[in-house]
C-alpha positions as a Markdown table, in Angstrom:
| # | Residue | x | y | z |
|---|---|---|---|---|
| 1 | Met | -0.1 | 0.0 | 0.0 |
| 2 | Ala | 1.3 | 3.4 | -0.7 |
| 3 | Ile | 1.0 | 6.9 | 0.9 |
| 4 | Asn | -1.8 | 8.8 | -0.8 |
| 5 | Tyr | -1.5 | 12.4 | -1.2 |
| 6 | Asp | -3.3 | 15.4 | -2.8 |
| 7 | Trp | -2.7 | 19.0 | -3.7 |
| 8 | Phe | -4.1 | 22.2 | -1.9 |
| 9 | Glu | -3.9 | 25.7 | -2.7 |
| 10 | Asn | -1.8 | 28.1 | -0.4 |
| 11 | Pro | -3.2 | 31.0 | 1.3 |
| 12 | Gln | -2.8 | 34.2 | -0.6 |
| 13 | Thr | -2.0 | 37.5 | 0.8 |
| 14 | Asp | -1.7 | 39.3 | -2.5 |
| 15 | Pro | -4.4 | 38.4 | -5.1 |
| 16 | Lys | -1.8 | 39.6 | -7.8 |
| 17 | Glu | 0.5 | 36.8 | -6.9 |
| 18 | Glu | 0.4 | 33.4 | -8.8 |
| 19 | Thr | -1.5 | 30.8 | -6.9 |
| 20 | Thr | 0.8 | 28.1 | -5.5 |
| 21 | Leu | 0.0 | 24.6 | -4.0 |
| 22 | His | 1.2 | 22.2 | -1.1 |
| 23 | Val | 0.9 | 18.7 | -0.8 |
| 24 | Arg | -0.6 | 16.8 | 2.1 |
| 25 | Pro | -0.8 | 13.1 | 2.9 |
| 26 | Cys | -4.2 | 11.6 | 2.8 |
| 27 | Phe | -4.0 | 8.8 | 5.5 |
| 28 | Asn | -5.2 | 5.4 | 5.3 |
| 29 | Gly | -6.8 | 5.2 | 8.5 |
| 30 | Thr | -5.5 | 5.3 | 12.1 |
| 31 | Val | -3.9 | 2.5 | 14.2 |
| 32 | Asp | -4.6 | 2.7 | 17.8 |
| 33 | Thr | -2.9 | 1.5 | 20.8 |
| 34 | Lys | -4.7 | -1.8 | 21.2 |
| 35 | Thr | -3.9 | -2.5 | 17.5 |
| 36 | Leu | -0.1 | -1.6 | 18.1 |
| 37 | Ala | 0.0 | -3.8 | 21.4 |
| 38 | Arg | -1.3 | -6.7 | 19.6 |
| 39 | His | 1.2 | -6.4 | 16.6 |
| 40 | Ile | 3.8 | -6.3 | 19.2 |
| 41 | Gln | 2.5 | -9.3 | 21.2 |
| 42 | Asn | 2.6 | -11.3 | 17.9 |
| 43 | Arg | 6.3 | -10.5 | 17.7 |
| 44 | Cys | 7.5 | -11.3 | 21.2 |
| 45 | Ser | 6.7 | -13.2 | 24.5 |
| 46 | Leu | 5.0 | -10.1 | 26.1 |
| 47 | Thr | 1.2 | -10.2 | 26.7 |
| 48 | Gln | -1.1 | -7.6 | 25.1 |
| 49 | Gly | -2.0 | -6.3 | 28.9 |
| 50 | Asp | 1.7 | -6.3 | 29.6 |
| 51 | Ile | 2.5 | -4.1 | 26.6 |
| 52 | Leu | -0.6 | -1.8 | 27.2 |
| 53 | Ala | 0.6 | -1.2 | 30.6 |
| 54 | Val | 4.1 | -0.2 | 29.6 |
| 55 | Leu | 2.9 | 2.1 | 26.9 |
| 56 | Ala | 0.7 | 4.0 | 29.5 |
| 57 | Glu | 3.8 | 4.4 | 31.7 |
| 58 | Leu | 5.8 | 5.4 | 29.0 |
| 59 | Asn | 3.2 | 8.1 | 28.1 |
| 60 | Asp | 3.3 | 9.4 | 31.6 |
| 61 | Val | 7.0 | 9.4 | 31.8 |
| 62 | Ile | 7.4 | 11.1 | 28.6 |
| 63 | Gly | 4.9 | 13.8 | 29.6 |
| 64 | Tyr | 6.8 | 14.4 | 32.8 |
| 65 | Glu | 10.0 | 14.9 | 31.2 |
| 66 | Leu | 9.0 | 17.1 | 28.6 |
| 67 | Arg | 7.2 | 19.2 | 31.3 |
| 68 | Glu | 10.4 | 19.5 | 32.9 |
| 69 | Gly | 11.9 | 21.1 | 29.7 |
| 70 | Arg | 13.9 | 18.2 | 28.7 |
| 71 | Gln | 14.1 | 16.2 | 25.3 |
| 72 | Val | 13.4 | 12.9 | 25.3 |
| 73 | His | 15.2 | 10.5 | 23.1 |
| 74 | Ile | 14.0 | 6.6 | 22.5 |
| 75 | Asp | 16.7 | 4.8 | 20.9 |
| 76 | Gly | 15.7 | 3.8 | 17.3 |
| 77 | Leu | 12.7 | 5.9 | 17.2 |
| 78 | Gly | 13.8 | 9.4 | 17.9 |
| 79 | Tyr | 13.6 | 12.7 | 19.7 |
| 80 | Phe | 10.6 | 14.3 | 21.3 |
| 81 | Val | 11.1 | 18.0 | 21.8 |
| 82 | Pro | 9.0 | 20.9 | 23.6 |
| 83 | Thr | 8.5 | 23.8 | 21.2 |
| 84 | Leu | 7.4 | 27.3 | 21.8 |
| 85 | Ser | 5.6 | 30.2 | 19.9 |
| 86 | Val | 5.2 | 33.9 | 20.3 |
| 87 | Glu | 1.9 | 35.7 | 20.4 |
| 88 | Gly | 1.7 | 38.7 | 18.5 |
| 89 | Arg | 4.7 | 40.9 | 17.3 |
| 90 | Val | 7.9 | 41.1 | 19.3 |
| 91 | Thr | 10.7 | 43.5 | 18.5 |
| 92 | Pro | 14.3 | 43.8 | 19.9 |
| 93 | Gly | 13.4 | 47.2 | 21.5 |
| 94 | Met | 10.5 | 45.5 | 23.6 |
| 95 | Pro | 11.1 | 45.1 | 27.4 |
| 96 | Leu | 12.2 | 41.7 | 28.4 |
| 97 | Arg | 9.2 | 41.3 | 30.6 |
| 98 | Glu | 6.8 | 42.2 | 27.8 |
| 99 | Arg | 8.3 | 39.8 | 25.5 |
| 100 | Asn | 8.2 | 37.0 | 28.0 |
| 101 | Arg | 4.4 | 37.7 | 28.4 |
| 102 | Lys | 4.0 | 36.8 | 24.9 |
| 103 | Met | 5.9 | 33.3 | 25.1 |
| 104 | Arg | 3.4 | 30.2 | 24.7 |
| 105 | Phe | 3.9 | 26.6 | 24.8 |
| 106 | Lys | 3.3 | 25.2 | 21.2 |
| 107 | Gly | 3.6 | 21.6 | 21.2 |
| 108 | Ile | 6.0 | 18.7 | 21.0 |
| 109 | Ala | 8.0 | 18.2 | 17.7 |
| 110 | Phe | 9.4 | 14.8 | 16.8 |
| 111 | Arg | 12.6 | 14.1 | 15.0 |
| 112 | Met | 13.1 | 10.4 | 13.9 |
| 113 | Asp | 16.2 | 8.4 | 14.2 |
| 114 | Lys | 17.6 | 6.8 | 11.0 |
| 115 | Glu | 16.7 | 3.4 | 12.3 |
| 116 | Leu | 13.2 | 4.4 | 12.1 |
| 117 | Arg | 13.6 | 6.0 | 8.6 |
| 118 | Gln | 15.3 | 2.8 | 7.6 |
| 119 | Ser | 12.6 | 0.7 | 8.9 |
| 120 | Ile | 10.0 | 2.7 | 6.8 |
| 121 | Gly | 11.8 | 1.6 | 3.8 |
| 122 | Pro | 11.3 | 2.7 | 0.2 |
| 123 | Val | 8.0 | 4.7 | 0.2 |
| 124 | Gln | 5.6 | 4.8 | -2.6 |
| 125 | Leu | 3.6 | 7.5 | -3.2 |
| 126 | Thr | 0.2 | 7.7 | -5.0 |
| 127 | Met | -2.0 | 10.7 | -5.6 |
| 128 | Thr | -5.6 | 9.6 | -4.2 |
| 129 | Arg | -8.4 | 8.8 | -6.2 |
| 130 | Trp | -11.1 | 10.0 | -3.5 |
| 131 | Ala | -12.3 | 13.7 | -3.3 |
| 132 | Thr | -10.4 | 15.7 | -0.7 |
| 133 | His | -11.8 | 19.0 | -1.9 |
| 134 | Ser | -15.2 | 20.5 | -1.9 |
| 135 | Gln | -16.5 | 21.5 | -5.2 |
| 136 | Glu | -16.8 | 25.1 | -6.0 |
| 137 | His | -20.1 | 26.7 | -6.6 |
| 138 | Thr | -21.5 | 30.1 | -7.1 |
| 139 | Ala | -24.1 | 31.7 | -4.7 |
| 140 | Glu | -26.6 | 31.1 | -7.8 |
| 141 | Glu | -25.6 | 27.8 | -8.3 |
| 142 | Cys | -26.3 | 27.0 | -4.8 |
| 143 | Glu | -29.8 | 28.8 | -4.7 |
| 144 | Glu | -30.7 | 26.7 | -8.0 |
| 145 | Arg | -29.8 | 23.4 | -6.8 |
| 146 | Leu | -31.2 | 23.8 | -3.3 |
| 147 | Thr | -34.5 | 25.1 | -4.8 |
| 148 | Lys | -34.6 | 22.0 | -6.9 |
| 149 | Tyr | -33.9 | 19.8 | -3.9 |
| 150 | Phe | -36.5 | 21.5 | -1.9 |
| 151 | Ser | -39.3 | 21.0 | -4.6 |
| 152 | Gln | -38.8 | 17.1 | -4.0 |
| 153 | His | -37.9 | 17.1 | -0.3 |
| 154 | Asp | -39.3 | 18.5 | 3.1 |
| 155 | Phe | -35.9 | 18.9 | 5.0 |
| 156 | Leu | -32.2 | 18.9 | 4.5 |
| 157 | Thr | -29.5 | 17.4 | 6.4 |
| 158 | Arg | -25.8 | 18.2 | 6.6 |
| 159 | Arg | -25.1 | 14.9 | 4.7 |
| 160 | Asp | -27.8 | 15.8 | 2.0 |
| 161 | Leu | -25.9 | 19.1 | 1.4 |
| 162 | Gln | -22.5 | 17.1 | 1.2 |
| 163 | Phe | -24.1 | 14.8 | -1.5 |
| 164 | Leu | -25.9 | 17.4 | -3.3 |
| 165 | Leu | -22.9 | 19.8 | -3.9 |
| 166 | Gly | -20.0 | 17.5 | -3.5 |
| 167 | Leu | -18.8 | 19.1 | -0.4 |
| 168 | Lys | -16.5 | 18.1 | 2.5 |
| 169 | Lys | -18.0 | 18.2 | 6.0 |
| 170 | Thr | -16.3 | 21.4 | 7.0 |
| 171 | Lys | -17.6 | 23.4 | 4.2 |
| 172 | Ala | -21.1 | 21.9 | 4.4 |
| 173 | Val | -21.3 | 23.0 | 8.0 |
| 174 | Thr | -20.0 | 26.4 | 7.2 |
| 175 | Leu | -22.5 | 27.1 | 4.5 |
| 176 | Leu | -25.6 | 25.8 | 6.7 |
| 177 | Gln | -24.2 | 28.2 | 9.4 |
| 178 | Gln | -24.2 | 31.1 | 6.7 |
| 179 | Trp | -27.7 | 30.4 | 5.6 |
| 180 | Arg | -29.1 | 30.0 | 9.0 |
| 181 | Glu | -27.4 | 33.5 | 10.1 |
| 182 | Ala | -29.1 | 35.1 | 6.9 |
| 183 | Gly | -32.3 | 33.8 | 7.6 |
| 184 | Lys | -32.5 | 31.3 | 4.7 |
| 185 | Leu | -32.8 | 28.0 | 6.5 |
| 186 | Leu | -34.5 | 27.1 | 9.8 |
| 187 | Asn | -33.5 | 24.3 | 12.1 |
| 188 | Arg | -36.5 | 21.9 | 12.8 |
| 189 | Gly | -34.4 | 19.4 | 14.7 |
| 190 | Thr | -32.1 | 19.7 | 17.6 |
| 191 | Phe | -28.6 | 21.3 | 18.2 |
| 192 | Arg | -26.8 | 18.0 | 17.9 |
| 193 | Gln | -29.1 | 16.6 | 15.1 |
| 194 | Pro | -30.2 | 19.5 | 13.0 |
| 195 | Ile | -32.8 | 19.2 | 10.3 |
| 196 | Tyr | -33.1 | 22.3 | 8.2 |
| 197 | Val | -36.0 | 23.6 | 6.3 |
| 198 | Pro | -36.3 | 26.8 | 4.0 |
| 199 | Ala | -37.5 | 29.9 | 5.8 |
| 200 | Pro | -40.6 | 31.2 | 3.9 |
| 201 | Gly | -40.0 | 33.0 | 0.6 |
| 202 | Cys | -36.5 | 31.0 | 0.4 |
| 203 | Phe | -35.3 | 28.3 | -2.0 |
| 204 | Gly | -38.6 | 28.3 | -3.8 |
| 205 | Arg | -40.9 | 28.1 | -0.6 |
């Protein structure tokens, strides 16, 4: 199996600049801790329970050492390193006390050892066959499609909108929220399970 990827547009600060792209992996799922423990159990004499206990303690110990400001190195795996960020703009002339107030803990960076890189081996990269982008539609196209949809259906869900317009979940949620705030859609369901209907005078109603 290969690592799937797709291309995405970079945000533009200047509309006159040429659009550039960046690449992102499209993951083939997630392997959880129990699955890892099962795989390890098949390779050694430890039980799955023993492995899960060790992994839980490893998590706690690594967290403690990182919190104390130390790098953590696991032979053959790599380094876990705390990273920092700055909130807002900092200049050399700014008082040290003010600079320090802008410091924030950002997260943990990982730098792998060469042994891990070697264990991965040659990697095959394949562009994904699945849709990872929302289709683009003008406001007029959305109005036309929803008007036609509501002429045949009484209500609309987020999944219905995704299928109707070829959208990813986040884009569908954003559009539904915009139409609700504009008074074009009404929620006749619950907060967690919304069901949308057209407001009077909207989408052909």
